[in-house]
N, C-alpha and C positions, 0 to 999 in steps of 0.2 A: 822671149816672153818672161821666162823665169828670172832673167837678169833685170828686166825693167820693173817687174813686180817687186823684186828685192830692193831695187834702187828707190822706188816710190815708198816702200815701207820704211826704209832707212831715213828718207827725207821727212816723212810724216812723223817718225819717232823723234827726229832731231827738232822739228818745229814744235811738237808737243812738249818736249823737254824744255825748250827755250821759253815757251809761253808759260809753262808751269813754274819755272824758275822766276820769271818776271812777276807773275802773279803773287807767288809766295814772298818774294822780296818786297813788293809793295805792301803786302799784308803786314809783314814784320815792321816796316817803316811806319805804317799807320798805327800799329799797336805801341811802338816806341814813342811816337809823338803824343798819343793819347795818354800813356803812362807818365810822360814828362809833364804834361799839362796838369794831370791829377796830383803829381808830386809837388809841383809849384803851388797849386791851390791849397794843398794840405799844409805846406810850409807857411803860406800866408795865414791860414787859419790858426796854425800853431803859434805863430808870432803874435797874432791878434789876441789869442787867449792868454798867452804869457804876459802881454802888456796889461790886459785887464786884471790878471791876478796880481801883478805888481801894483797896479793902481788900487786894487781892493785891499791889499796888505799895507798900504802906505801908513794908515793909522793902525798900527799894531805894535805892541811891546816887543814882539819877536823880531821886527825889522827896524825899529827906531833906535838907532845907536845912541842918541842923546839921552833918551829915556833909560836905556840900559846902563849908561854911565852914571846915572843918578844913584844906582844901588851900590856903586863902588865908592866907599868913603876913603878918607885919608888914612884911616886905620886899615892896614892890610888884613887884620883879623876879622873885620866887619864887612865882608863882601857877601852880598846876596846874589845868588845865581838866578837870572831871570828865567832860565829854562825850567828851573825847579819852582820858581815863584808862580808862574802862570797857572799850572795845575792846582797848586795849593790855594791860591786866591779863588779860582773857579770852584773848587770843591767846598771851600769855606762858605761861599755865597750860596751854593746849591744846598748845603746842609741846613740852611734856614728854611727850606721848603717843608721840612718835617714839623714845623711849628703848627699847632692846631688851628691858629687863626690865619695861617698863611705866612708867606715870607714877608717880614717887616720891611725889607729893603725894596719892595715894589713901589712904595710910596702911596699905596692905595689900601683902604680898609676893605674888608670883605663886603661885597655888595649883595650877592645872592646866597644860595646854599653852598656854593663851591668857594674854596679859598684861592687866592692868587698865589701862583708859584712861578718861579723863574725857570724859563725853558732854555734859553741860549744866553751865553755870556761872551763878550768880546772885550779883552783888556786893551785899551787904546794906547796907553803910555804908562808912565810911572805914577800917575795920579787918577786917571779917569777910566771908568768901565761903562759900557753900554750893554744893557740886558733887555731881553724880550721876556714878557711874562703874560700869563693868561689864567683864567679860571675855567676854561673850557668853552666859554661863550663870549667873553669880553677879552680883548687883547690889548696890550699896551707895551710901552717901552719906558725905560728909566735910565737916567744918567747918574752914575754914582761916583763919589770920591772914595778912594780907599787909601789906607795908611798902613804901613808896616811899622808896628810899634817897636820900642827898644827890646821888649821881651819876646820879640818875633811873633806876636799875635797880629792878626789882621783886623782892622776896624773899618767899617763902612759908614758912609753918610750919603743920604739921598739928596741929590742936587735938583733934579727935575724929573717929573713923572708925567706920562701922557697916556690916556686911554683912547682907544679907537672906537 
C-alpha cells in the first residue's frame, strides 16, 4: 500500500510538472509573440513619424543643400555658415516685436489695442521666411524675403501677409 501510494504520488508529481512546464512554455511563447507584434508596430510608427519629419523639413534651410550652397561664394573669405545664420535671422526678426506699433514685418497695421508680433519663424531657404503672428485675438501668417547684405546685416521685405 505504501508503495502504490508512493507510485501514485510520483506519477501525480510528474504529470503536474509536465503540465506546469507546458503551460509556462506556452505563456512565454504568447508573451514573445505579443512583444514582437508590439515591436513591429512601434517600428512602423517610428518609420512613419520619421518620414513625416523628413517631409516637414523638406522646406528648410537646415536641410536644403542648394540653399546652403548659395551662402558659399567664390571668395573663400566670404562664407556664411547657415547654422549660425538661422538663429541670427530669427532673432533679428523677433527683435522687431519690441517696436511700440508692432512688428513692421507682419504686413499689417495695428487693428485693436494690441500690436501684432511675430510668434514663430521658419526659414525656408536662402531667400524666403514664413512667420506666424498675432495680436492675441487675430492671427495671421506672412511670407518674407530676407537678404544678407554685404555689411552682414539682415534686411527683410514683406511679400504676402494673411489674416485669419
